[in-house]
Backbone as JSON Lines, residues from 0, in Angstrom:
{"i":0,"aa":"X","n":[-10.95,-5.25,4.96],"ca":[-10.38,-5.63,3.74],"c":[-8.97,-5.53,3.18]}
{"i":1,"aa":"X","n":[-9.29,-6.73,2.97],"ca":[-7.71,-7.77,2.31],"c":[-6.95,-6.75,1.19]}
{"i":2,"aa":"X","n":[-5.73,-5.98,1.5],"ca":[-4.82,-5.71,0.66],"c":[-3.2,-6.33,0.33]}
{"i":3,"aa":"X","n":[-2.96,-6.98,-0.81],"ca":[-1.91,-7.59,-0.66],"c":[-1.07,-6.26,-1.72]}
{"i":4,"aa":"X","n":[0.19,-6.18,-1.6],"ca":[1.09,-5.06,-1.96],"c":[2.43,-6.0,-2.39]}
{"i":5,"aa":"X","n":[2.7,-6.19,-3.85],"ca":[3.74,-7.51,-4.31],"c":[4.66,-6.2,-5.23]}
{"i":6,"aa":"X","n":[5.72,-6.76,-4.7],"ca":[6.93,-5.92,-5.77],"c":[6.95,-6.15,-6.7]}
{"i":7,"aa":"X","n":[7.26,-5.73,-7.81],"ca":[7.47,-6.37,-8.95],"c":[8.48,-7.27,-9.21]}
{"i":8,"aa":"X","n":[8.46,-8.15,-10.2],"ca":[9.42,-9.37,-10.11],"c":[10.74,-8.64,-11.11]}
{"i":9,"aa":"X","n":[11.96,-10.21,-11.22],"ca":[13.19,-8.89,-11.67],"c":[12.74,-9.05,-13.06]}
{"i":10,"aa":"X","n":[13.66,-7.58,-13.39],"ca":[12.96,-7.22,-14.47],"c":[14.61,-7.2,-15.54]}
{"i":11,"aa":"X","n":[14.47,-7.16,-17.03],"ca":[15.45,-7.15,-17.18],"c":[16.63,-5.65,-17.26]}
{"i":12,"aa":"X","n":[18.08,-5.96,-17.75],"ca":[18.76,-4.88,-17.53],"c":[18.14,-3.52,-18.51]}
{"i":13,"aa":"X","n":[18.7,-2.52,-18.06],"ca":[18.03,-1.39,-19.43],"c":[18.87,-1.01,-20.38]}
{"i":14,"aa":"X","n":[18.18,-1.11,-21.4],"ca":[18.89,-1.29,-22.63],"c":[19.51,0.61,-22.81]}
{"i":15,"aa":"X","n":[20.44,0.68,-23.59],"ca":[20.7,1.88,-23.89],"c":[19.78,2.65,-24.46]}
{"i":16,"aa":"X","n":[19.6,3.79,-24.38],"ca":[18.46,4.69,-24.63],"c":[17.25,4.22,-23.81]}
{"i":17,"aa":"X","n":[16.93,3.34,-23.01],"ca":[15.72,2.71,-23.33],"c":[15.01,3.41,-21.99]}
{"i":18,"aa":"X","n":[14.04,3.96,-21.52],"ca":[13.17,4.73,-20.04],"c":[13.62,3.28,-19.68]}
{"i":19,"aa":"X","n":[13.85,3.4,-18.19],"ca":[13.25,2.6,-17.11],"c":[12.33,2.14,-17.19]}
{"i":20,"aa":"X","n":[11.01,3.02,-17.26],"ca":[9.61,2.47,-17.46],"c":[9.36,1.32,-18.13]}
{"i":21,"aa":"X","n":[10.28,1.06,-19.59],"ca":[9.83,0.3,-20.31],"c":[10.99,-1.2,-20.07]}
{"i":22,"aa":"X","n":[11.3,-1.27,-19.02],"ca":[12.03,-2.45,-19.05],"c":[10.95,-3.63,-18.39]}
{"i":23,"aa":"X","n":[11.21,-4.45,-19.19],"ca":[10.29,-5.8,-18.96],"c":[10.32,-6.8,-17.82]}
{"i":24,"aa":"X","n":[9.47,-7.6,-17.65],"ca":[10.36,-8.62,-16.59],"c":[11.08,-9.76,-17.66]}
{"i":25,"aa":"X","n":[12.43,-10.16,-16.63],"ca":[13.06,-11.57,-17.51],"c":[12.11,-12.55,-17.93]}
{"i":26,"aa":"X","n":[12.13,-13.18,-18.84],"ca":[11.33,-14.56,-19.26],"c":[11.54,-15.28,-17.98]}
{"i":27,"aa":"X","n":[12.74,-15.53,-17.93],"ca":[12.64,-16.72,-16.46],"c":[12.28,-16.91,-15.6]}
{"i":28,"aa":"X","n":[12.24,-15.47,-15.19],"ca":[11.56,-14.86,-13.63],"c":[9.84,-15.2,-13.56]}
{"i":29,"aa":"X","n":[9.22,-15.45,-14.74],"ca":[7.98,-15.17,-14.73],"c":[7.29,-16.31,-14.04]}
{"i":30,"aa":"X","n":[7.85,-17.15,-13.84],"ca":[7.38,-18.32,-13.19],"c":[7.14,-18.08,-11.75]}
{"i":31,"aa":"X","n":[8.46,-17.24,-11.32],"ca":[8.7,-16.96,-9.21],"c":[7.46,-15.31,-9.14]}
{"i":32,"aa":"X","n":[6.92,-15.03,-9.84],"ca":[5.15,-14.56,-9.48],"c":[4.5,-15.18,-8.73]}
{"i":33,"aa":"X","n":[4.19,-15.18,-8.01],"ca":[3.11,-15.96,-6.89],"c":[1.63,-15.39,-8.08]}
{"i":34,"aa":"X","n":[1.19,-16.6,-8.68],"ca":[-0.26,-16.71,-8.77],"c":[-1.51,-16.61,-7.4]}
{"i":35,"aa":"X","n":[-2.32,-14.91,-7.18],"ca":[-3.12,-14.84,-6.29],"c":[-4.42,-14.93,-6.32]}
{"i":36,"aa":"X","n":[-5.11,-15.35,-6.96],"ca":[-6.22,-15.35,-7.43],"c":[-6.92,-14.1,-7.81]}
{"i":37,"aa":"X","n":[-8.24,-13.79,-7.92],"ca":[-8.83,-12.76,-8.52],"c":[-9.12,-11.44,-7.23]}
{"i":38,"aa":"X","n":[-9.36,-10.16,-7.63],"ca":[-9.29,-9.32,-6.76],"c":[-10.44,-8.39,-7.34]}
{"i":39,"aa":"X","n":[-10.69,-7.68,-6.48],"ca":[-11.57,-6.52,-7.07],"c":[-11.53,-5.29,-7.19]}
{"i":40,"aa":"X","n":[-10.17,-5.12,-7.26],"ca":[-9.12,-4.12,-7.96],"c":[-7.44,-4.18,-7.84]}
{"i":41,"aa":"X","n":[-7.67,-3.84,-9.12],"ca":[-5.89,-4.07,-9.25],"c":[-5.06,-2.66,-9.35]}
{"i":42,"aa":"X","n":[-4.34,-2.16,-9.02],"ca":[-3.54,-1.2,-9.38],"c":[-1.97,-1.77,-9.18]}
{"i":43,"aa":"X","n":[-0.88,-0.74,-10.53],"ca":[0.16,-0.57,-10.66],"c":[0.62,0.65,-10.89]}
{"i":44,"aa":"X","n":[1.7,0.37,-10.76],"ca":[2.58,1.61,-11.01],"c":[3.05,1.53,-12.7]}
{"i":45,"aa":"X","n":[3.32,2.77,-13.33],"ca":[3.07,3.01,-14.47],"c":[4.29,2.05,-15.05]}
{"i":46,"aa":"X","n":[5.22,1.75,-14.56],"ca":[6.39,0.66,-14.48],"c":[6.09,-0.59,-15.75]}
{"i":47,"aa":"X","n":[6.26,-0.89,-16.49],"ca":[5.91,-2.04,-17.47],"c":[6.13,-3.19,-16.54]}
{"i":48,"aa":"X","n":[7.32,-3.49,-15.49],"ca":[7.87,-4.94,-14.95],"c":[6.61,-5.03,-14.0]}
{"i":49,"aa":"X","n":[5.91,-3.58,-13.42],"ca":[5.0,-3.92,-12.43],"c":[3.53,-4.21,-13.27]}
{"i":50,"aa":"X","n":[3.22,-3.61,-14.08],"ca":[1.81,-3.75,-14.89],"c":[2.13,-5.42,-15.1]}
{"i":51,"aa":"X","n":[3.58,-6.4,-15.76],"ca":[3.49,-7.54,-16.54],"c":[3.26,-8.33,-14.67]}
{"i":52,"aa":"X","n":[4.02,-7.99,-13.62],"ca":[3.56,-8.56,-12.41],"c":[2.28,-8.61,-11.77]}
{"i":53,"aa":"X","n":[1.52,-7.52,-12.23],"ca":[0.41,-7.52,-11.58],"c":[-0.67,-8.5,-12.46]}
{"i":54,"aa":"X","n":[-0.47,-8.4,-13.53],"ca":[-1.05,-9.16,-14.39],"c":[-1.11,-10.64,-14.41]}
{"i":55,"aa":"X","n":[0.35,-11.22,-13.96],"ca":[0.49,-12.58,-13.76],"c":[-0.04,-12.65,-12.31]}
{"i":56,"aa":"X","n":[0.03,-11.99,-11.07],"ca":[-0.15,-12.52,-10.23],"c":[-1.77,-12.61,-9.73]}
{"i":57,"aa":"X","n":[-2.44,-11.48,-11.08],"ca":[-3.73,-11.26,-10.18],"c":[-4.83,-12.35,-11.89]}
{"i":58,"aa":"X","n":[-4.4,-12.43,-12.97],"ca":[-4.82,-12.27,-14.14],"c":[-5.71,-11.15,-14.73]}
{"i":59,"aa":"X","n":[-5.29,-10.22,-14.28],"ca":[-6.78,-8.57,-14.44],"c":[-5.66,-7.74,-15.2]}
{"i":60,"aa":"X","n":[-5.74,-7.09,-16.19],"ca":[-5.46,-6.09,-16.15],"c":[-5.87,-4.81,-15.27]}
{"i":61,"aa":"X","n":[-4.41,-4.36,-14.53],"ca":[-4.52,-3.29,-13.71],"c":[-4.56,-2.03,-13.6]}
{"i":62,"aa":"X","n":[-5.44,-1.12,-12.9],"ca":[-5.09,0.47,-13.2],"c":[-4.19,1.09,-13.12]}
{"i":63,"aa":"X","n":[-3.47,1.92,-13.97],"ca":[-2.73,2.58,-13.47],"c":[-2.44,3.4,-12.88]}
{"i":64,"aa":"X","n":[-1.59,3.85,-11.55],"ca":[-1.74,4.9,-10.9],"c":[-0.56,5.84,-10.81]}
{"i":65,"aa":"X","n":[-0.01,6.5,-11.33],"ca":[1.3,7.06,-11.54],"c":[1.99,7.36,-10.17]}
{"i":66,"aa":"X","n":[1.62,7.34,-8.93],"ca":[2.14,8.21,-7.77],"c":[2.26,6.77,-7.25]}
{"i":67,"aa":"X","n":[2.16,4.95,-7.62],"ca":[2.62,4.53,-7.05],"c":[4.24,4.1,-7.49]}
{"i":68,"aa":"X","n":[4.65,4.91,-8.15],"ca":[6.21,5.04,-8.88],"c":[6.28,6.83,-8.47]}
{"i":69,"aa":"X","n":[7.88,7.07,-8.78],"ca":[8.46,8.21,-8.45],"c":[8.39,8.63,-10.29]}
{"i":70,"aa":"X","n":[8.27,8.12,-11.61],"ca":[8.5,7.67,-12.46],"c":[7.69,9.07,-13.34]}
{"i":71,"aa":"X","n":[6.93,8.92,-13.14],"ca":[5.6,10.28,-13.63],"c":[5.21,11.06,-12.28]}
{"i":72,"aa":"X","n":[5.5,11.32,-10.79],"ca":[5.45,12.05,-10.29],"c":[5.43,13.22,-9.96]}
{"i":73,"aa":"X","n":[5.22,14.52,-10.53],"ca":[5.92,15.82,-10.49],"c":[5.51,16.51,-9.43]}
{"i":74,"aa":"X","n":[5.86,16.54,-8.53],"ca":[5.64,17.64,-6.9],"c":[6.76,17.59,-6.19]}
{"i":75,"aa":"X","n":[7.01,19.19,-6.3],"ca":[7.74,19.44,-5.81],"c":[7.78,19.6,-3.97]}
{"i":76,"aa":"X","n":[9.0,19.83,-3.32],"ca":[9.07,19.61,-1.66],"c":[10.43,20.89,-1.56]}
{"i":77,"aa":"X","n":[9.33,22.07,-1.19],"ca":[10.65,23.29,-1.01],"c":[11.66,23.55,-2.48]}
{"i":78,"aa":"X","n":[10.71,23.55,-3.28],"ca":[11.72,23.36,-4.44],"c":[12.5,22.94,-5.08]}
{"i":79,"aa":"X","n":[12.3,21.36,-4.47],"ca":[13.23,20.31,-4.81],"c":[12.41,19.35,-5.14]}
{"i":80,"aa":"X","n":[12.51,18.68,-6.41],"ca":[11.75,17.45,-6.82],"c":[11.32,16.16,-6.18]}
{"i":81,"aa":"X","n":[10.2,16.4,-6.13],"ca":[9.99,15.31,-5.46],"c":[10.66,13.73,-5.39]}
{"i":82,"aa":"X","n":[10.62,13.51,-6.44],"ca":[10.79,11.83,-7.02],"c":[12.46,11.6,-6.73]}
{"i":83,"aa":"X","n":[13.09,12.85,-6.82],"ca":[14.81,12.89,-7.16],"c":[14.95,12.56,-5.24]}
{"i":84,"aa":"X","n":[14.08,13.0,-4.24],"ca":[14.31,13.23,-2.98],"c":[14.05,11.58,-2.78]}
{"i":85,"aa":"X","n":[12.7,10.92,-2.89],"ca":[12.46,9.57,-2.98],"c":[13.86,8.67,-3.25]}
{"i":86,"aa":"X","n":[14.09,8.94,-4.76],"ca":[14.84,8.37,-5.27],"c":[16.45,7.87,-4.85]}
{"i":87,"aa":"X","n":[16.88,8.93,-3.69],"ca":[18.12,9.15,-3.27],"c":[17.96,7.88,-2.37]}
{"i":88,"aa":"X","n":[16.71,7.7,-1.63],"ca":[16.64,6.66,-0.45],"c":[16.82,5.0,-1.41]}
{"i":89,"aa":"X","n":[16.99,4.98,-2.52],"ca":[16.64,3.52,-3.2],"c":[17.86,3.45,-3.32]}
{"i":90,"aa":"X","n":[19.26,4.6,-3.49],"ca":[20.45,3.8,-3.8],"c":[22.01,3.97,-2.5]}
{"i":91,"aa":"X","n":[22.33,3.37,-2.72],"ca":[23.81,3.2,-2.18],"c":[25.15,4.61,-2.47]}
{"i":92,"aa":"X","n":[25.56,5.05,-1.69],"ca":[26.75,5.63,-1.97],"c":[27.55,5.72,-3.45]}
{"i":93,"aa":"X","n":[27.88,4.41,-3.88],"ca":[28.26,3.9,-4.84],"c":[27.65,3.86,-6.17]}
{"i":94,"aa":"X","n":[26.17,4.45,-5.82],"ca":[25.3,3.94,-6.89],"c":[24.41,2.94,-7.28]}
{"i":95,"aa":"X","n":[24.74,2.1,-6.48],"ca":[24.18,0.55,-6.51],"c":[22.54,1.17,-5.99]}
{"i":96,"aa":"X","n":[21.68,-0.03,-6.31],"ca":[20.33,-0.14,-6.06],"c":[20.71,-1.01,-4.15]}
{"i":97,"aa":"X","n":[19.65,-0.45,-3.42],"ca":[19.93,-0.45,-1.93],"c":[18.98,-1.79,-1.75]}
{"i":98,"aa":"X","n":[19.15,-2.93,-2.09],"ca":[18.59,-4.21,-1.84],"c":[18.7,-4.8,-0.39]}
{"i":99,"aa":"X","n":[18.03,-4.21,0.35],"ca":[18.39,-3.83,1.8],"c":[16.99,-3.88,2.4]}
{"i":100,"aa":"X","n":[16.98,-4.02,3.85],"ca":[15.82,-3.98,4.58],"c":[15.52,-2.82,4.44]}
{"i":101,"aa":"X","n":[14.08,-2.32,4.85],"ca":[13.87,-0.54,4.73],"c":[14.41,0.09,6.11]}
{"i":102,"aa":"X","n":[14.43,-0.34,6.92],"ca":[15.15,0.14,8.0],"c":[16.29,0.61,8.13]}
{"i":103,"aa":"X","n":[17.36,-0.24,7.02],"ca":[18.69,0.28,7.03],"c":[18.55,1.62,6.13]}
{"i":104,"aa":"X","n":[17.62,1.93,5.45],"ca":[17.48,3.32,4.83],"c":[17.0,4.18,5.17]}
{"i":105,"aa":"X","n":[16.41,3.94,6.82],"ca":[15.3,4.4,7.16],"c":[16.03,5.8,7.85]}
{"i":106,"aa":"X","n":[17.39,6.33,7.97],"ca":[18.07,7.41,7.92],"c":[17.76,8.71,7.31]}
{"i":107,"aa":"X","n":[17.65,7.83,5.68],"ca":[17.4,9.18,4.51],"c":[16.31,9.26,4.66]}
{"i":108,"aa":"X","n":[15.14,8.11,4.99],"ca":[13.77,8.13,4.46],"c":[13.2,8.96,5.72]}
{"i":109,"aa":"X","n":[13.85,9.09,6.72],"ca":[13.01,9.78,8.0],"c":[13.38,11.02,7.77]}
{"i":110,"aa":"X","n":[14.73,11.82,7.13],"ca":[14.96,13.07,6.89],"c":[14.08,13.86,6.58]}
{"i":111,"aa":"X","n":[14.09,15.1,6.9],"ca":[12.44,15.9,6.61],"c":[12.14,16.14,5.56]}
{"i":112,"aa":"X","n":[12.83,16.66,4.45],"ca":[12.47,16.38,2.9],"c":[11.95,15.24,2.31]}
{"i":113,"aa":"X","n":[12.39,14.75,2.25],"ca":[12.41,13.17,2.31],"c":[11.19,12.38,2.78]}
{"i":114,"aa":"X","n":[11.06,12.46,4.0],"ca":[9.96,12.32,4.97],"c":[8.23,13.09,4.36]}
{"i":115,"aa":"X","n":[8.54,14.26,4.09],"ca":[7.57,14.84,3.31],"c":[7.27,14.52,2.43]}
{"i":116,"aa":"X","n":[8.27,14.01,1.23],"ca":[7.54,13.83,-0.13],"c":[7.25,12.26,-0.35]}
{"i":117,"aa":"X","n":[7.66,11.41,0.71],"ca":[6.82,10.26,1.2],"c":[5.84,10.26,1.3]}
{"i":118,"aa":"X","n":[5.62,11.13,2.4],"ca":[4.04,11.56,2.93],"c":[2.99,11.78,1.74]}
{"i":119,"aa":"X","n":[3.79,12.41,1.44],"ca":[2.91,13.3,-0.56],"c":[2.47,12.21,-1.35]}
{"i":120,"aa":"X","n":[3.62,11.41,-1.58],"ca":[3.51,10.25,-2.18],"c":[2.68,9.47,-2.25]}
{"i":121,"aa":"X","n":[2.92,8.36,-0.85],"ca":[1.94,7.63,-0.39],"c":[0.59,8.52,-0.43]}
{"i":122,"aa":"X","n":[0.26,9.42,0.15],"ca":[-1.17,10.1,0.2],"c":[-1.71,10.2,-1.04]}
{"i":123,"aa":"X","n":[-1.46,10.24,-2.18],"ca":[-1.9,10.62,-3.53],"c":[-2.26,9.74,-3.97]}
{"i":124,"aa":"X","n":[-1.09,8.54,-3.67],"ca":[-1.16,7.33,-4.25],"c":[-2.8,6.49,-3.51]}
{"i":125,"aa":"X","n":[-2.95,6.35,-2.73],"ca":[-4.46,6.37,-1.78],"c":[-5.07,7.32,-1.92]}
{"i":126,"aa":"X","n":[-5.25,8.16,-2.51],"ca":[-6.13,8.74,-2.7],"c":[-6.49,8.83,-4.4]}
{"i":127,"aa":"X","n":[-6.19,8.83,-5.02],"ca":[-6.45,8.17,-6.48],"c":[-6.75,6.58,-6.69]}
{"i":128,"aa":"X","n":[-6.47,5.87,-5.23],"ca":[-6.96,4.49,-5.66],"c":[-8.78,4.15,-4.8]}
{"i":129,"aa":"X","n":[-8.4,4.49,-3.45],"ca":[-9.63,4.36,-2.76],"c":[-10.75,5.56,-2.64]}
{"i":130,"aa":"X","n":[-10.02,6.69,-2.7],"ca":[-11.26,7.83,-2.8],"c":[-12.22,8.03,-3.98]}
{"i":131,"aa":"X","n":[-13.52,7.68,-3.51],"ca":[-14.64,7.47,-4.58],"c":[-14.84,6.17,-5.25]}
{"i":132,"aa":"X","n":[-13.89,5.3,-5.05],"ca":[-14.33,4.11,-5.36],"c":[-14.04,3.07,-4.69]}
{"i":133,"aa":"X","n":[-14.47,1.93,-4.6],"ca":[-14.17,0.66,-3.99],"c":[-15.05,0.55,-2.49]}
{"i":134,"aa":"X","n":[-15.99,0.61,-2.72],"ca":[-17.12,0.7,-1.57],"c":[-17.57,-0.63,-1.44]}
{"i":135,"aa":"X","n":[-17.24,-1.45,-2.8],"ca":[-18.22,-3.26,-2.15],"c":[-16.38,-3.67,-2.32]}
{"i":136,"aa":"X","n":[-15.35,-3.58,-2.45],"ca":[-13.7,-4.19,-2.09],"c":[-13.36,-4.75,-1.21]}
{"i":137,"aa":"X","n":[-12.76,-5.85,-1.52],"ca":[-12.87,-6.87,-0.35],"c":[-11.34,-7.16,-0.34]}
{"i":138,"aa":"X","n":[-11.2,-7.33,-1.76],"ca":[-9.6,-7.62,-1.89],"c":[-9.1,-6.71,-2.65]}
{"i":139,"aa":"X","n":[-7.86,-6.37,-2.37],"ca":[-7.28,-5.58,-3.51],"c":[-5.58,-5.77,-3.82]}
{"i":140,"aa":"X","n":[-5.1,-5.57,-5.2],"ca":[-3.79,-5.73,-5.35],"c":[-3.49,-4.41,-5.69]}
{"i":141,"aa":"X","n":[-2.05,-4.47,-4.66],"ca":[-1.28,-3.3,-5.52],"c":[0.43,-3.59,-5.72]}
{"i":142,"aa":"X","n":[0.92,-3.22,-7.23],"ca":[2.02,-3.59,-7.49],"c":[2.81,-2.45,-7.57]}
{"i":143,"aa":"X","n":[4.26,-2.57,-6.95],"ca":[4.68,-1.2,-7.27],"c":[6.43,-1.94,-6.61]}
{"i":144,"aa":"X","n":[6.86,-0.82,-6.12],"ca":[8.48,-0.91,-6.22],"c":[9.12,-1.23,-4.89]}
{"i":145,"aa":"X","n":[10.06,-1.74,-4.31],"ca":[10.82,-2.01,-2.77],"c":[10.36,-1.45,-2.14]}
{"i":146,"aa":"X","n":[11.09,-0.15,-1.94],"ca":[10.56,0.74,-0.52],"c":[9.79,1.15,-0.7]}
{"i":147,"aa":"X","n":[9.14,1.63,-2.0],"ca":[7.84,2.23,-2.07],"c":[6.61,1.72,-1.58]}
{"i":148,"aa":"X","n":[6.82,-0.08,-1.74],"ca":[5.63,-0.96,-1.1],"c":[5.58,-0.75,0.18]}
{"i":149,"aa":"X","n":[6.8,-0.86,0.75],"ca":[6.99,-1.23,2.28],"c":[6.29,0.85,3.07]}
{"i":150,"aa":"X","n":[6.99,1.53,2.13],"ca":[6.11,2.59,2.65],"c":[4.84,2.98,2.34]}
{"i":151,"aa":"X","n":[4.25,2.45,1.73],"ca":[2.9,2.27,1.51],"c":[1.95,1.4,2.52]}
{"i":152,"aa":"X","n":[2.81,0.66,2.54],"ca":[1.96,-0.68,3.74],"c":[1.91,0.33,5.24]}
{"i":153,"aa":"X","n":[2.75,0.55,5.16],"ca":[2.79,1.6,6.82],"c":[1.62,2.42,6.84]}
{"i":154,"aa":"X","n":[1.45,3.22,5.69],"ca":[0.77,4.3,5.6],"c":[-0.43,3.77,5.88]}
{"i":155,"aa":"X","n":[-0.65,2.63,5.06],"ca":[-2.38,1.9,4.97],"c":[-2.3,1.51,6.63]}
{"i":156,"aa":"X","n":[-1.64,1.02,6.91],"ca":[-1.81,0.36,8.57],"c":[-2.33,1.63,9.14]}
{"i":157,"aa":"X","n":[-1.65,2.84,9.21],"ca":[-1.66,4.03,10.31],"c":[-1.22,3.48,11.5]}
{"i":158,"aa":"X","n":[-1.76,3.74,12.74],"ca":[-0.82,4.13,13.86],"c":[-1.44,3.22,15.21]}
{"i":159,"aa":"X","n":[-2.29,1.91,14.88],"ca":[-3.23,1.01,15.18],"c":[-2.18,-0.26,15.54]}
{"i":160,"aa":"X","n":[-1.24,-0.49,14.41],"ca":[-0.44,-1.57,14.71],"c":[0.94,-1.58,14.36]}
{"i":161,"aa":"X","n":[1.7,-1.38,15.8],"ca":[2.82,-0.81,15.75],"c":[3.86,-2.24,15.98]}
{"i":162,"aa":"X","n":[3.68,-3.27,15.91],"ca":[4.17,-4.42,15.94],"c":[4.72,-5.0,14.06]}
{"i":163,"aa":"X","n":[3.27,-4.67,13.54],"ca":[3.17,-5.23,12.32],"c":[4.16,-3.73,11.35]}
{"i":164,"aa":"X","n":[4.01,-2.8,11.49],"ca":[4.98,-1.68,11.14],"c":[6.35,-1.79,11.27]}
{"i":165,"aa":"X","n":[6.73,-2.87,12.81],"ca":[8.34,-2.66,12.52],"c":[8.51,-4.16,12.14]}
{"i":166,"aa":"X","n":[7.82,-4.63,11.77],"ca":[8.03,-6.01,10.87],"c":[8.3,-5.79,9.49]}
{"i":167,"aa":"X","n":[7.23,-4.79,9.44],"ca":[7.49,-4.2,7.51],"c":[9.07,-3.69,7.44]}
{"i":168,"aa":"X","n":[9.09,-2.74,8.31],"ca":[10.38,-2.29,8.41],"c":[11.55,-2.84,8.37]}
{"i":169,"aa":"X","n":[11.11,-4.05,8.91],"ca":[12.58,-4.92,9.22],"c":[12.63,-5.77,8.22]}
{"i":170,"aa":"X","n":[11.55,-5.97,7.26],"ca":[11.81,-6.97,6.04],"c":[12.63,-6.3,5.12]}
{"i":171,"aa":"X","n":[12.89,-8.16,4.5],"ca":[13.67,-7.44,3.19],"c":[12.94,-7.98,2.11]}
{"i":172,"aa":"X","n":[11.68,-6.99,1.25],"ca":[11.03,-7.42,0.41],"c":[11.59,-7.8,-0.9]}
{"i":173,"aa":"X","n":[11.8,-9.01,-0.92],"ca":[12.48,-9.36,-2.83],"c":[11.68,-9.27,-4.29]}
{"i":174,"aa":"X","n":[12.15,-9.05,-5.01],"ca":[11.38,-9.47,-6.07],"c":[10.0,-10.12,-6.01]}
{"i":175,"aa":"X","n":[8.66,-9.71,-6.22],"ca":[7.97,-10.83,-6.44],"c":[7.66,-11.03,-5.13]}
{"i":176,"aa":"X","n":[8.07,-10.71,-4.21],"ca":[7.65,-10.86,-2.77],"c":[6.27,-10.0,-2.15]}
{"i":177,"aa":"X","n":[5.53,-10.27,-1.46],"ca":[4.45,-9.72,-0.96],"c":[4.21,-9.46,0.23]}
{"i":178,"aa":"X","n":[3.48,-8.25,0.46],"ca":[3.21,-7.91,1.93],"c":[1.9,-7.87,2.09]}
{"i":179,"aa":"X","n":[1.24,-8.67,2.67],"ca":[-0.42,-8.89,3.03],"c":[-1.02,-8.03,4.13]}
{"i":180,"aa":"X","n":[-1.85,-7.43,3.83],"ca":[-2.69,-6.3,5.01],"c":[-4.04,-6.6,5.12]}
{"i":181,"aa":"X","n":[-4.52,-6.53,6.47],"ca":[-6.03,-6.63,6.65],"c":[-6.56,-5.59,7.33]}
{"i":182,"aa":"X","n":[-6.93,-4.28,6.59],"ca":[-6.98,-2.84,7.51],"c":[-8.68,-2.84,7.51]}
{"i":183,"aa":"X","n":[-9.18,-1.76,8.33],"ca":[-10.23,-1.4,8.6],"c":[-10.72,-0.19,8.3]}
{"i":184,"aa":"X","n":[-10.31,0.31,6.97],"ca":[-10.71,1.34,6.91],"c":[-11.91,1.93,7.07]}
{"i":185,"aa":"X","n":[-12.16,3.59,7.42],"ca":[-13.62,4.32,7.38],"c":[-14.04,4.22,5.39]}
{"i":186,"aa":"X","n":[-15.33,3.73,5.49],"ca":[-16.28,3.64,4.17],"c":[-16.96,4.54,4.46]}
{"i":187,"aa":"X","n":[-17.48,5.71,3.2],"ca":[-18.35,6.51,3.55],"c":[-19.28,6.17,1.92]}
{"i":188,"aa":"X","n":[-20.69,6.17,2.11],"ca":[-21.08,5.58,0.83],"c":[-21.89,7.26,0.57]}
{"i":189,"aa":"X","n":[-21.95,7.43,-0.82],"ca":[-21.72,8.57,-1.57],"c":[-23.4,8.62,-1.38]}
{"i":190,"aa":"X","n":[-23.68,10.04,-1.35],"ca":[-25.06,10.46,-1.06],"c":[-25.0,11.99,-0.68]}
{"i":191,"aa":"X","n":[-26.27,12.35,-1.76],"ca":[-26.79,13.59,-1.61],"c":[-25.38,14.45,-2.22]}
{"i":192,"aa":"X","n":[-25.48,14.18,-3.64],"ca":[-24.28,14.83,-4.23],"c":[-22.51,14.58,-3.57]}
{"i":193,"aa":"X","n":[-22.75,13.65,-2.57],"ca":[-21.39,13.91,-2.12],"c":[-20.47,12.66,-2.08]}
{"i":194,"aa":"X","n":[-19.29,12.76,-2.43],"ca":[-18.62,11.87,-3.08],"c":[-18.29,10.77,-1.84]}
{"i":195,"aa":"X","n":[-18.12,9.19,-1.78],"ca":[-18.22,8.08,-1.36],"c":[-16.51,8.0,-1.46]}
{"i":196,"aa":"X","n":[-16.05,6.8,-0.29],"ca":[-14.58,6.12,-1.01],"c":[-14.45,5.37,0.71]}
{"i":197,"aa":"X","n":[-13.39,5.27,0.48],"ca":[-12.21,4.28,1.61],"c":[-11.34,5.31,1.9]}
{"i":198,"aa":"X","n":[-11.38,5.55,3.34],"ca":[-10.64,6.33,4.1],"c":[-9.87,5.75,5.03]}
{"i":199,"aa":"X","n":[-8.46,5.83,4.91],"ca":[-7.33,5.35,5.94],"c":[-6.73,6.36,6.79]}
């Protein structure tokens, strides 16, 4: 199965009182979103900038998965909101967004509570996208956010491609950038009341 994970394009700055979910792509940046052809399935974070990016990249309306973003994800880790633990990984001490390679944020990401939050949110996203669906899928597009995209890619790879995982950790994923993966999941076909699906 070929999976392409794409980071959303550059979004407009948030207006006063505007929810971050509602920020659209900048008009003059739409041309920089790669057109990637047709897919058997297209998924997106609930953020408007991700939905618009997915549509531009594929020409298809995406299925929205809340756990492809922290915005609408409501799971706690040791009584701490999981989204807060994950959001801490995105920002530098001065409060600015960390436009850096994933490996430079790894100290925060690999802290026990943050690591558990990432495990839970990527596991939920994979379950929502693939379990019970997709037995005949060959090409899948997933549009999401910076570190989130890289963490999901690492989770989908499993433990059998350490060189690729290292490359993903060390790369900087720019807006509109892609991570193409070829994965070999376990495919279970439904039978006798048992749900099928794709398992990583």
